[in-house]
KETIVEX-118730 format. One line per 8 residues: number of its first residue (from 1); their letters; for each residue x, y, z of C-alpha. Coordinates in steps of 0.25 Angstrom, whole numbers. Layout:
<miros>
NUM = a = X,Y,Z | ...
</miros>
This chain:
<miros>
1 = xxxxxxxx = 367,339,-39 | 374,329,-30 | 368,317,-37 | 374,321,-51 | 361,324,-57 | 366,338,-62 | 376,331,-71 | 370,330,-85
9 = xxxxxxxx = 378,317,-88 | 369,310,-77 | 357,302,-83 | 346,303,-73 | 338,290,-75 | 325,287,-68 | 325,277,-57 | 319,264,-60
17 = xxxxxxxx = 305,262,-54 | 305,254,-41 | 296,243,-47 | 307,241,-58 | 317,239,-47 | 309,229,-40 | 303,221,-51 | 312,223,-63
25 = xxxxxxxx = 307,227,-77 | 311,232,-90 | 314,246,-94 | 308,249,-108 | 310,264,-110 | 320,274,-105 | 320,289,-108 | 330,299,-105
33 = xxxxxxxx = 333,314,-109 | 348,317,-112 | 352,331,-117 | 337,334,-120 | 335,321,-129 | 326,309,-126 | 333,296,-125 | 325,283,-126
41 = xxxxxxxx = 329,269,-123 | 319,258,-125 | 317,243,-125 | 308,238,-136 | 300,231,-126 | 287,229,-134 | 285,220,-146 | 275,230,-151
49 = xxxxxxxx = 281,244,-151 | 267,250,-150 | 267,245,-135 | 277,257,-132 | 264,266,-135 | 258,260,-122 | 271,262,-114 | 272,276,-119
57 = xxxxxxxx = 257,278,-115 | 260,273,-101 | 272,281,-100 | 264,294,-103 | 253,290,-92 | 264,287,-82 | 271,301,-85 | 258,307,-83
65 = xxxxxxxx = 257,302,-69 | 271,306,-66 | 269,320,-70 | 256,321,-63 | 262,316,-50 | 274,325,-51 | 268,338,-56 | 256,345,-50
73 = xxxxxxxx = 245,349,-60 | 247,338,-69 | 238,325,-70 | 242,312,-76 | 232,312,-87 | 235,326,-92 | 250,323,-92 | 248,310,-99
81 = xxxxxxxx = 240,316,-110 | 250,327,-112 | 261,316,-114 | 252,309,-124 | 249,321,-132 | 264,325,-133 | 267,311,-137 | 257,311,-148
89 = xxxxxxxx = 262,324,-153 | 276,319,-153 | 272,307,-161 | 266,316,-171 | 251,315,-168 | 242,327,-172 | 235,334,-161 | 221,329,-159
97 = xxxxxxxx = 210,340,-161 | 201,340,-149 | 188,335,-151 | 177,345,-152 | 168,344,-140 | 153,343,-143 | 145,355,-140 | 138,354,-126
105 = xxxxxxxx = 123,354,-128 | 116,363,-118 | 107,356,-108 | 95,363,-114 | 98,356,-128 | 100,343,-121 | 87,344,-114 | 80,348,-126
113 = xxxxxxx = 85,336,-134 | 82,326,-123 | 68,332,-122 | 66,330,-137 | 70,315,-136 | 60,313,-125 | 48,317,-135
</miros>
């Protein structure tokens, strides 16, 4: 490629958001993949580390929106849930068994029960 993107030594960083260029801000997290390994740079920006959970949740929601906007057949909610489930699995959570749905009562049984209550 003419811009050098085919050179593996070139790190392809994302552009800063326009809002950051106009208003300034503080970068708190940067992720990159180098030789198939994840690299993380982070600023311990919060007094309570648990606040990172809120940030990671917001990141998942925004990634859901990005994927839904760029790939047909995907919706934000489904993508966000997929991300959250994969996150929980990576953190060692056990799969949650689906709750048993109560058996649907037939319309006849419901009508009989209502008739008995009126007596």
